[in-house]
Biopython code that builds the backbone (N, CA, C, O; Angstrom):
import numpy as np
from Bio.PDB.StructureBuilder import StructureBuilder

atoms = [
    (1, "UNK", "N", (-35.074, 36.034, -78.235)),
    (1, "UNK", "CA", (-35.922, 35.440, -79.484)),
    (1, "UNK", "C", (-37.013, 37.195, -79.764)),
    (1, "UNK", "O", (-37.015, 38.246, -79.122)),
    (2, "UNK", "N", (-37.516, 36.907, -80.566)),
    (2, "UNK", "CA", (-38.115, 38.205, -80.945)),
    (2, "UNK", "C", (-38.997, 38.345, -80.982)),
    (2, "UNK", "O", (-39.218, 37.746, -82.034)),
    (3, "UNK", "N", (-40.286, 38.839, -80.556)),
    (3, "UNK", "CA", (-41.775, 38.398, -79.794)),
    (3, "UNK", "C", (-42.278, 39.496, -81.868)),
    (3, "UNK", "O", (-41.911, 40.519, -82.445)),
    (4, "UNK", "N", (-43.445, 38.112, -82.173)),
    (4, "UNK", "CA", (-44.253, 38.637, -82.735)),
    (4, "UNK", "C", (-44.957, 39.558, -82.635)),
    (4, "UNK", "O", (-45.041, 40.247, -81.618)),
    (5, "UNK", "N", (-45.756, 39.779, -83.954)),
    (5, "UNK", "CA", (-47.490, 41.092, -83.526)),
    (5, "UNK", "C", (-48.404, 40.562, -82.658)),
    (5, "UNK", "O", (-48.929, 40.949, -81.614)),
    (6, "UNK", "N", (-48.463, 39.663, -83.284)),
    (6, "UNK", "CA", (-49.901, 39.145, -82.529)),
    (6, "UNK", "C", (-49.290, 38.293, -81.195)),
    (6, "UNK", "O", (-50.103, 37.542, -80.656)),
    (7, "UNK", "N", (-47.704, 38.358, -80.524)),
    (7, "UNK", "CA", (-47.276, 37.683, -79.339)),
    (7, "UNK", "C", (-47.216, 39.652, -78.481)),
    (7, "UNK", "O", (-47.084, 39.957, -77.296)),
    (8, "UNK", "N", (-47.377, 40.548, -79.704)),
    (8, "UNK", "CA", (-47.709, 42.262, -78.708)),
    (8, "UNK", "C", (-49.052, 42.664, -78.029)),
    (8, "UNK", "O", (-49.453, 43.311, -77.062)),
    (9, "UNK", "N", (-49.654, 41.721, -79.351)),
    (9, "UNK", "CA", (-50.935, 41.876, -78.923)),
    (9, "UNK", "C", (-51.899, 41.460, -77.968)),
    (9, "UNK", "O", (-52.978, 41.978, -77.677)),
    (10, "UNK", "N", (-51.412, 40.574, -77.581)),
    (10, "UNK", "CA", (-51.393, 39.543, -76.847)),
    (10, "UNK", "C", (-51.158, 39.865, -75.098)),
    (10, "UNK", "O", (-51.641, 39.539, -74.013)),
    (11, "UNK", "N", (-50.376, 40.488, -75.514)),
    (11, "UNK", "CA", (-49.828, 40.883, -74.358)),
    (11, "UNK", "C", (-50.270, 42.278, -74.113)),
    (11, "UNK", "O", (-50.469, 42.593, -72.939)),
    (12, "UNK", "N", (-50.452, 43.159, -75.043)),
    (12, "UNK", "CA", (-51.199, 44.475, -74.874)),
    (12, "UNK", "C", (-53.306, 44.301, -74.448)),
    (12, "UNK", "O", (-53.929, 45.203, -73.887)),
    (13, "UNK", "N", (-53.879, 43.102, -74.857)),
    (13, "UNK", "CA", (-55.194, 42.636, -74.543)),
    (13, "UNK", "C", (-54.827, 42.152, -73.003)),
    (13, "UNK", "O", (-55.793, 42.323, -72.260)),
    (14, "UNK", "N", (-53.996, 41.749, -72.528)),
    (14, "UNK", "CA", (-53.260, 41.778, -71.301)),
    (14, "UNK", "C", (-53.822, 42.411, -69.843)),
    (14, "UNK", "O", (-54.514, 42.170, -68.854)),
    (15, "UNK", "N", (-52.449, 44.022, -70.904)),
    (15, "UNK", "CA", (-52.760, 44.849, -70.105)),
    (15, "UNK", "C", (-53.472, 45.457, -69.445)),
    (15, "UNK", "O", (-53.551, 45.961, -68.324)),
    (16, "UNK", "N", (-54.390, 45.240, -70.995)),
    (16, "UNK", "CA", (-55.938, 46.107, -71.493)),
    (16, "UNK", "C", (-57.015, 45.800, -70.056)),
    (16, "UNK", "O", (-57.378, 46.663, -69.258)),
    (17, "UNK", "N", (-57.355, 44.401, -70.024)),
    (17, "UNK", "CA", (-57.231, 43.880, -68.448)),
    (17, "UNK", "C", (-57.596, 44.257, -67.854)),
    (17, "UNK", "O", (-58.667, 44.717, -67.458)),
    (18, "UNK", "N", (-55.750, 43.980, -67.457)),
    (18, "UNK", "CA", (-55.794, 44.225, -65.922)),
    (18, "UNK", "C", (-56.400, 45.851, -65.483)),
    (18, "UNK", "O", (-57.062, 46.260, -64.529)),
    (19, "UNK", "N", (-55.817, 46.491, -66.671)),
    (19, "UNK", "CA", (-56.368, 48.785, -66.537)),
    (19, "UNK", "C", (-57.908, 47.954, -65.797)),
    (19, "UNK", "O", (-58.152, 47.646, -64.631)),
    (20, "UNK", "N", (-58.618, 47.815, -66.906)),
    (20, "UNK", "CA", (-59.778, 47.462, -67.043)),
    (20, "UNK", "C", (-59.948, 47.550, -65.295)),
    (20, "UNK", "O", (-59.920, 48.530, -64.550)),
    (21, "UNK", "N", (-60.140, 46.042, -64.996)),
    (21, "UNK", "CA", (-59.534, 45.293, -63.928)),
    (21, "UNK", "C", (-59.427, 46.010, -62.730)),
    (21, "UNK", "O", (-60.093, 45.592, -61.783)),
    (22, "UNK", "N", (-58.810, 46.887, -62.593)),
    (22, "UNK", "CA", (-58.218, 48.260, -61.679)),
    (22, "UNK", "C", (-59.220, 49.192, -61.411)),
    (22, "UNK", "O", (-59.530, 49.616, -60.298)),
    (23, "UNK", "N", (-59.725, 49.499, -62.520)),
    (23, "UNK", "CA", (-60.768, 51.181, -62.764)),
    (23, "UNK", "C", (-62.002, 50.031, -62.111)),
    (23, "UNK", "O", (-62.770, 50.532, -61.290)),
    (24, "UNK", "N", (-62.165, 48.837, -62.378)),
    (24, "UNK", "CA", (-63.523, 48.430, -62.305)),
    (24, "UNK", "C", (-63.533, 48.350, -60.533)),
    (24, "UNK", "O", (-64.609, 48.574, -59.980)),
    (25, "UNK", "N", (-62.271, 48.017, -59.655)),
    (25, "UNK", "CA", (-62.159, 48.268, -58.904)),
    (25, "UNK", "C", (-62.330, 48.772, -57.393)),
    (25, "UNK", "O", (-62.717, 48.359, -56.299)),
    (26, "UNK", "N", (-61.731, 50.075, -58.088)),
    (26, "UNK", "CA", (-61.948, 51.722, -57.232)),
    (26, "UNK", "C", (-63.342, 52.112, -57.954)),
    (26, "UNK", "O", (-63.915, 51.937, -56.879)),
    (27, "UNK", "N", (-63.874, 52.300, -58.390)),
    (27, "UNK", "CA", (-64.903, 52.200, -59.166)),
    (27, "UNK", "C", (-65.844, 50.951, -58.150)),
    (27, "UNK", "O", (-66.980, 51.337, -58.428)),
    (28, "UNK", "N", (-65.955, 50.318, -57.644)),
    (28, "UNK", "CA", (-66.067, 49.412, -56.886)),
    (28, "UNK", "C", (-66.299, 49.746, -55.400)),
    (28, "UNK", "O", (-67.196, 49.273, -54.703)),
    (29, "UNK", "N", (-65.632, 50.375, -55.130)),
    (29, "UNK", "CA", (-64.538, 50.724, -53.445)),
    (29, "UNK", "C", (-65.329, 52.628, -54.024)),
    (29, "UNK", "O", (-65.158, 53.408, -53.088)),
    (30, "UNK", "N", (-65.893, 53.179, -54.989)),
    (30, "UNK", "CA", (-66.178, 54.453, -54.543)),
    (30, "UNK", "C", (-67.917, 53.520, -54.696)),
    (30, "UNK", "O", (-68.571, 52.686, -54.069)),
    (31, "UNK", "N", (-67.953, 53.810, -55.136)),
    (31, "UNK", "CA", (-69.451, 53.191, -55.599)),
    (31, "UNK", "C", (-70.608, 52.503, -54.048)),
    (31, "UNK", "O", (-71.773, 52.773, -53.757)),
    (32, "UNK", "N", (-69.667, 51.645, -53.437)),
    (32, "UNK", "CA", (-69.750, 51.204, -51.750)),
    (32, "UNK", "C", (-69.487, 52.028, -50.848)),
    (32, "UNK", "O", (-69.962, 51.933, -49.716)),
    (33, "UNK", "N", (-68.627, 53.029, -51.250)),
    (33, "UNK", "CA", (-68.016, 53.624, -50.151)),
    (33, "UNK", "C", (-69.684, 54.635, -49.747)),
    (33, "UNK", "O", (-70.278, 54.833, -48.687)),
    (34, "UNK", "N", (-69.953, 55.063, -51.180)),
    (34, "UNK", "CA", (-70.856, 56.315, -51.214)),
    (34, "UNK", "C", (-72.118, 55.760, -50.760)),
    (34, "UNK", "O", (-72.965, 56.508, -50.272)),
    (35, "UNK", "N", (-72.256, 54.899, -50.842)),
    (35, "UNK", "CA", (-73.621, 53.273, -50.367)),
    (35, "UNK", "C", (-73.697, 53.380, -48.938)),
    (35, "UNK", "O", (-74.751, 53.393, -48.302)),
    (36, "UNK", "N", (-72.738, 53.445, -48.540)),
    (36, "UNK", "CA", (-72.222, 53.235, -47.182)),
    (36, "UNK", "C", (-72.770, 53.994, -46.161)),
    (36, "UNK", "O", (-73.512, 53.626, -45.250)),
    (37, "UNK", "N", (-72.141, 55.544, -46.512)),
    (37, "UNK", "CA", (-72.473, 56.717, -45.854)),
    (37, "UNK", "C", (-73.693, 57.113, -45.366)),
    (37, "UNK", "O", (-74.582, 56.743, -46.134)),
    (38, "UNK", "N", (-74.243, 57.898, -44.112)),
    (38, "UNK", "CA", (-75.747, 57.960, -43.981)),
    (38, "UNK", "C", (-75.996, 59.209, -45.412)),
    (38, "UNK", "O", (-75.153, 59.777, -46.107)),
    (39, "UNK", "N", (-77.676, 59.291, -45.428)),
    (39, "UNK", "CA", (-78.145, 60.036, -46.137)),
    (39, "UNK", "C", (-78.638, 61.271, -44.962)),
    (39, "UNK", "O", (-79.427, 62.197, -45.146)),
    (40, "UNK", "N", (-78.175, 61.056, -44.212)),
    (40, "UNK", "CA", (-78.127, 63.065, -43.513)),
    (40, "UNK", "C", (-78.272, 62.454, -42.686)),
    (40, "UNK", "O", (-79.070, 61.527, -42.545)),
    (41, "UNK", "N", (-76.925, 63.194, -41.435)),
    (41, "UNK", "CA", (-76.580, 63.159, -40.293)),
    (41, "UNK", "C", (-77.528, 62.735, -39.187)),
    (41, "UNK", "O", (-78.738, 62.650, -39.396)),
    (42, "UNK", "N", (-76.894, 62.426, -37.827)),
    (42, "UNK", "CA", (-78.219, 61.588, -36.794)),
    (42, "UNK", "C", (-78.052, 62.587, -35.968)),
    (42, "UNK", "O", (-78.866, 62.390, -35.066)),
    (43, "UNK", "N", (-77.550, 63.410, -35.785)),
    (43, "UNK", "CA", (-77.136, 64.310, -35.003)),
    (43, "UNK", "C", (-77.289, 66.103, -35.397)),
    (43, "UNK", "O", (-76.526, 66.200, -36.359)),
    (44, "UNK", "N", (-77.659, 66.996, -35.237)),
    (44, "UNK", "CA", (-78.013, 68.308, -35.256)),
    (44, "UNK", "C", (-76.462, 68.551, -35.537)),
    (44, "UNK", "O", (-75.468, 67.922, -35.173)),
    (45, "UNK", "N", (-76.627, 69.740, -36.350)),
    (45, "UNK", "CA", (-75.207, 70.198, -36.727)),
    (45, "UNK", "C", (-74.650, 71.366, -35.438)),
    (45, "UNK", "O", (-73.482, 71.707, -35.250)),
    (46, "UNK", "N", (-75.979, 71.864, -34.594)),
    (46, "UNK", "CA", (-74.962, 73.002, -33.894)),
    (46, "UNK", "C", (-76.504, 72.824, -32.732)),
    (46, "UNK", "O", (-77.659, 72.866, -33.154)),
    (47, "UNK", "N", (-76.236, 72.689, -31.706)),
    (47, "UNK", "CA", (-77.317, 73.226, -30.626)),
    (47, "UNK", "C", (-77.803, 74.532, -30.614)),
    (47, "UNK", "O", (-79.023, 74.671, -30.701)),
    (48, "UNK", "N", (-77.195, 75.372, -30.537)),
    (48, "UNK", "CA", (-77.687, 76.783, -29.959)),
    (48, "UNK", "C", (-78.071, 77.295, -31.188)),
    (48, "UNK", "O", (-78.527, 78.436, -31.105)),
    (49, "UNK", "N", (-78.004, 76.446, -33.178)),
    (49, "UNK", "CA", (-78.165, 77.532, -33.851)),
    (49, "UNK", "C", (-80.240, 76.476, -34.523)),
    (49, "UNK", "O", (-81.069, 76.957, -35.295)),
    (50, "UNK", "N", (-80.316, 74.984, -33.736)),
    (50, "UNK", "CA", (-81.480, 75.008, -33.581)),
    (50, "UNK", "C", (-82.968, 74.991, -33.139)),
    (50, "UNK", "O", (-83.582, 75.212, -32.095)),
    (51, "UNK", "N", (-83.101, 74.827, -33.712)),
    (51, "UNK", "CA", (-84.561, 75.762, -33.826)),
    (51, "UNK", "C", (-85.377, 74.596, -32.789)),
    (51, "UNK", "O", (-85.161, 73.394, -32.633)),
    (52, "UNK", "N", (-86.486, 75.597, -32.114)),
    (52, "UNK", "CA", (-86.923, 74.929, -30.236)),
    (52, "UNK", "C", (-88.038, 73.261, -31.564)),
    (52, "UNK", "O", (-88.565, 72.924, -32.624)),
    (53, "UNK", "N", (-87.770, 73.065, -30.671)),
    (53, "UNK", "CA", (-87.893, 71.435, -30.875)),
    (53, "UNK", "C", (-88.949, 70.930, -30.532)),
    (53, "UNK", "O", (-89.269, 70.843, -29.346)),
    (54, "UNK", "N", (-90.048, 70.290, -32.004)),
    (54, "UNK", "CA", (-91.766, 70.209, -32.221)),
    (54, "UNK", "C", (-91.661, 68.286, -31.790)),
    (54, "UNK", "O", (-90.812, 67.400, -31.688)),
    (55, "UNK", "N", (-92.378, 68.383, -31.725)),
    (55, "UNK", "CA", (-92.994, 66.959, -30.716)),
    (55, "UNK", "C", (-92.841, 65.681, -32.584)),
    (55, "UNK", "O", (-93.140, 66.232, -33.643)),
    (56, "UNK", "N", (-92.671, 65.115, -32.595)),
    (56, "UNK", "CA", (-93.003, 63.864, -33.715)),
    (56, "UNK", "C", (-93.660, 63.214, -34.041)),
    (56, "UNK", "O", (-94.453, 62.631, -33.302)),
    (57, "UNK", "N", (-93.584, 63.064, -35.279)),
    (57, "UNK", "CA", (-95.184, 62.027, -35.423)),
    (57, "UNK", "C", (-93.224, 59.979, -35.037)),
    (57, "UNK", "O", (-92.022, 59.722, -34.967)),
    (58, "UNK", "N", (-94.862, 59.358, -34.969)),
    (58, "UNK", "CA", (-94.243, 58.174, -33.757)),
    (58, "UNK", "C", (-93.913, 57.591, -35.087)),
    (58, "UNK", "O", (-92.797, 57.194, -34.754)),
    (59, "UNK", "N", (-93.983, 57.332, -35.977)),
    (59, "UNK", "CA", (-93.363, 57.132, -37.577)),
    (59, "UNK", "C", (-91.841, 57.146, -37.206)),
    (59, "UNK", "O", (-91.208, 56.285, -36.596)),
    (60, "UNK", "N", (-91.304, 58.632, -37.856)),
    (60, "UNK", "CA", (-90.516, 59.486, -38.090)),
    (60, "UNK", "C", (-89.407, 59.331, -35.837)),
    (60, "UNK", "O", (-88.206, 59.504, -35.632)),
    (61, "UNK", "N", (-89.864, 59.185, -35.391)),
    (61, "UNK", "CA", (-89.140, 58.666, -34.891)),
    (61, "UNK", "C", (-88.581, 57.391, -34.143)),
    (61, "UNK", "O", (-87.727, 57.070, -33.318)),
    (62, "UNK", "N", (-90.221, 56.519, -35.438)),
    (62, "UNK", "CA", (-89.279, 55.023, -35.732)),
    (62, "UNK", "C", (-88.259, 54.935, -36.688)),
    (62, "UNK", "O", (-87.252, 54.240, -36.556)),
    (63, "UNK", "N", (-88.451, 55.444, -37.382)),
    (63, "UNK", "CA", (-87.279, 55.821, -38.612)),
    (63, "UNK", "C", (-86.013, 56.295, -38.066)),
    (63, "UNK", "O", (-85.032, 55.651, -38.437)),
    (64, "UNK", "N", (-85.751, 57.518, -37.070)),
    (64, "UNK", "CA", (-84.514, 57.566, -36.541)),
    (64, "UNK", "C", (-83.031, 57.068, -35.370)),
    (64, "UNK", "O", (-81.824, 57.175, -35.154)),
    (65, "UNK", "N", (-84.915, 56.222, -34.729)),
    (65, "UNK", "CA", (-84.617, 54.753, -34.148)),
    (65, "UNK", "C", (-83.297, 54.047, -34.836)),
    (65, "UNK", "O", (-82.070, 54.128, -34.891)),
    (66, "UNK", "N", (-84.722, 53.099, -35.448)),
    (66, "UNK", "CA", (-83.579, 52.435, -37.120)),
    (66, "UNK", "C", (-82.147, 53.037, -37.945)),
    (66, "UNK", "O", (-81.039, 52.507, -37.872)),
    (67, "UNK", "N", (-82.359, 53.807, -38.439)),
    (67, "UNK", "CA", (-81.289, 54.677, -38.694)),
    (67, "UNK", "C", (-80.051, 54.717, -37.266)),
    (67, "UNK", "O", (-78.840, 54.537, -37.394)),
    (68, "UNK", "N", (-80.889, 55.044, -35.783)),
    (68, "UNK", "CA", (-79.527, 55.258, -34.829)),
    (68, "UNK", "C", (-79.005, 53.406, -35.266)),
    (68, "UNK", "O", (-77.817, 53.304, -35.574)),
    (69, "UNK", "N", (-79.639, 52.398, -35.281)),
    (69, "UNK", "CA", (-79.768, 50.861, -35.116)),
    (69, "UNK", "C", (-78.561, 51.084, -36.311)),
    (69, "UNK", "O", (-77.457, 51.370, -35.849)),
    (70, "UNK", "N", (-78.653, 50.989, -37.695)),
    (70, "UNK", "CA", (-78.196, 50.575, -38.413)),
    (70, "UNK", "C", (-76.293, 50.825, -38.545)),
    (70, "UNK", "O", (-75.357, 50.197, -39.040)),
    (71, "UNK", "N", (-76.547, 52.626, -37.475)),
    (71, "UNK", "CA", (-75.399, 53.396, -37.407)),
    (71, "UNK", "C", (-74.850, 52.530, -36.463)),
    (71, "UNK", "O", (-73.733, 52.142, -36.804)),
    (72, "UNK", "N", (-75.255, 52.074, -35.355)),
    (72, "UNK", "CA", (-74.479, 51.178, -34.839)),
    (72, "UNK", "C", (-73.930, 49.482, -35.333)),
    (72, "UNK", "O", (-72.891, 48.822, -35.334)),
    (73, "UNK", "N", (-75.411, 49.330, -35.733)),
    (73, "UNK", "CA", (-74.232, 47.987, -36.059)),
    (73, "UNK", "C", (-73.319, 48.267, -37.070)),
    (73, "UNK", "O", (-72.155, 47.911, -36.884)),
    (74, "UNK", "N", (-73.664, 48.922, -38.266)),
    (74, "UNK", "CA", (-72.026, 49.112, -39.229)),
    (74, "UNK", "C", (-70.767, 49.547, -38.759)),
    (74, "UNK", "O", (-69.744, 49.800, -39.396)),
    (75, "UNK", "N", (-71.093, 49.615, -37.037)),
    (75, "UNK", "CA", (-69.884, 49.732, -36.192)),
    (75, "UNK", "C", (-69.793, 51.534, -36.132)),
    (75, "UNK", "O", (-68.850, 51.894, -35.427)),
    (76, "UNK", "N", (-70.780, 52.956, -36.877)),
    (76, "UNK", "CA", (-69.734, 54.146, -36.781)),
    (76, "UNK", "C", (-70.035, 54.950, -35.399)),
    (76, "UNK", "O", (-69.672, 55.955, -34.789)),
    (77, "UNK", "N", (-70.943, 53.845, -35.301)),
    (77, "UNK", "CA", (-71.255, 54.734, -33.350)),
    (77, "UNK", "C", (-70.448, 54.608, -32.300)),
    (77, "UNK", "O", (-70.064, 53.615, -32.917)),
    (78, "UNK", "N", (-69.675, 54.625, -31.130)),
    (78, "UNK", "CA", (-69.465, 54.113, -30.606)),
    (78, "UNK", "C", (-71.264, 53.420, -29.258)),
    (78, "UNK", "O", (-72.392, 53.908, -29.336)),
    (79, "UNK", "N", (-70.946, 52.571, -28.522)),
    (79, "UNK", "CA", (-71.969, 51.895, -27.530)),
    (79, "UNK", "C", (-72.982, 53.081, -26.706)),
    (79, "UNK", "O", (-74.194, 53.110, -26.495)),
    (80, "UNK", "N", (-71.490, 54.329, -26.251)),
    (80, "UNK", "CA", (-71.317, 55.267, -25.429)),
    (80, "UNK", "C", (-72.929, 56.253, -26.128)),
    (80, "UNK", "O", (-73.923, 56.669, -25.532)),
    (81, "UNK", "N", (-72.412, 56.333, -28.025)),
    (81, "UNK", "CA", (-72.695, 57.785, -28.843)),
    (81, "UNK", "C", (-74.721, 57.325, -28.872)),
    (81, "UNK", "O", (-75.653, 58.097, -29.098)),
    (82, "UNK", "N", (-74.756, 56.233, -28.637)),
    (82, "UNK", "CA", (-75.995, 55.108, -29.762)),
    (82, "UNK", "C", (-76.806, 54.642, -28.509)),
    (82, "UNK", "O", (-77.999, 54.342, -28.555)),
    (83, "UNK", "N", (-75.971, 54.614, -27.300)),
    (83, "UNK", "CA", (-76.951, 54.859, -25.863)),
    (83, "UNK", "C", (-77.714, 56.144, -25.644)),
    (83, "UNK", "O", (-78.933, 55.973, -25.620)),
    (84, "UNK", "N", (-77.084, 58.059, -25.390)),
    (84, "UNK", "CA", (-77.101, 58.469, -25.904)),
    (84, "UNK", "C", (-77.926, 59.264, -27.053)),
    (84, "UNK", "O", (-78.709, 60.103, -26.609)),
    (85, "UNK", "N", (-77.889, 59.178, -27.951)),
    (85, "UNK", "CA", (-78.516, 59.473, -28.949)),
    (85, "UNK", "C", (-80.333, 58.553, -28.376)),
    (85, "UNK", "O", (-81.411, 59.139, -28.282)),
    (86, "UNK", "N", (-80.177, 57.653, -28.211)),
    (86, "UNK", "CA", (-81.620, 56.765, -28.331)),
    (86, "UNK", "C", (-82.372, 57.558, -27.809)),
    (86, "UNK", "O", (-83.455, 58.067, -28.097)),
    (87, "UNK", "N", (-81.085, 57.648, -26.325)),
    (87, "UNK", "CA", (-82.367, 58.565, -24.946)),
    (87, "UNK", "C", (-82.750, 60.054, -25.358)),
    (87, "UNK", "O", (-83.614, 60.852, -24.994)),
    (88, "UNK", "N", (-81.572, 60.063, -26.408)),
    (88, "UNK", "CA", (-82.586, 62.025, -26.737)),
    (88, "UNK", "C", (-84.142, 61.431, -26.988)),
    (88, "UNK", "O", (-85.162, 61.994, -26.590)),
    (89, "UNK", "N", (-84.109, 60.567, -27.503)),
    (89, "UNK", "CA", (-85.065, 60.127, -29.399)),
    (89, "UNK", "C", (-86.617, 60.119, -29.070)),
    (89, "UNK", "O", (-87.753, 60.463, -29.395)),
    (90, "UNK", "N", (-85.579, 59.294, -27.946)),
    (90, "UNK", "CA", (-87.401, 58.607, -26.902)),
    (90, "UNK", "C", (-87.503, 59.509, -25.429)),
    (90, "UNK", "O", (-88.443, 59.291, -24.665)),
    (91, "UNK", "N", (-86.287, 60.702, -25.051)),
    (91, "UNK", "CA", (-86.505, 61.336, -24.259)),
    (91, "UNK", "C", (-87.974, 62.225, -25.212)),
    (91, "UNK", "O", (-88.811, 62.812, -24.527)),
    (92, "UNK", "N", (-88.079, 62.218, -26.361)),
    (92, "UNK", "CA", (-89.123, 63.086, -26.784)),
    (92, "UNK", "C", (-90.298, 63.139, -26.754)),
    (92, "UNK", "O", (-90.941, 64.151, -27.035)),
    (93, "UNK", "N", (-90.859, 61.866, -26.349)),
    (93, "UNK", "CA", (-91.903, 61.325, -26.124)),
    (93, "UNK", "C", (-92.511, 61.889, -25.937)),
    (93, "UNK", "O", (-93.652, 61.505, -25.679)),
]
sb = StructureBuilder()
sb.init_structure("model")
sb.init_model(0)
sb.init_chain("A")
sb.init_seg("    ")
for serial, (resi, resn, name, xyz) in enumerate(atoms, 1):
    if name == "N":
        sb.init_residue(resn, " ", resi, " ")
    sb.init_atom(name, np.array(xyz, "f"), 0.0, 1.0, " ", f" {name:<3s}", serial, name[0])
structure = sb.get_structure()
């Protein structure tokens, strides 16, 4: 059974649609992974290199606590890490 020209065009079109779908899934995965990553780290880089802590305004502490809660809700922090960081933020009051 020989394939005619339009059969080959249909097969090529199906392959192109499948390839475009695969590329779309890859880009969606990369987009969602970047979107889920925190914009700024919650923990300081090195305790010895950190400048002296200045008291923070209440809004900034509330934002840090909200970010911490979000990280915990997404499962990116263990319960112990969450509790330790929360106590540290609240201890700065």
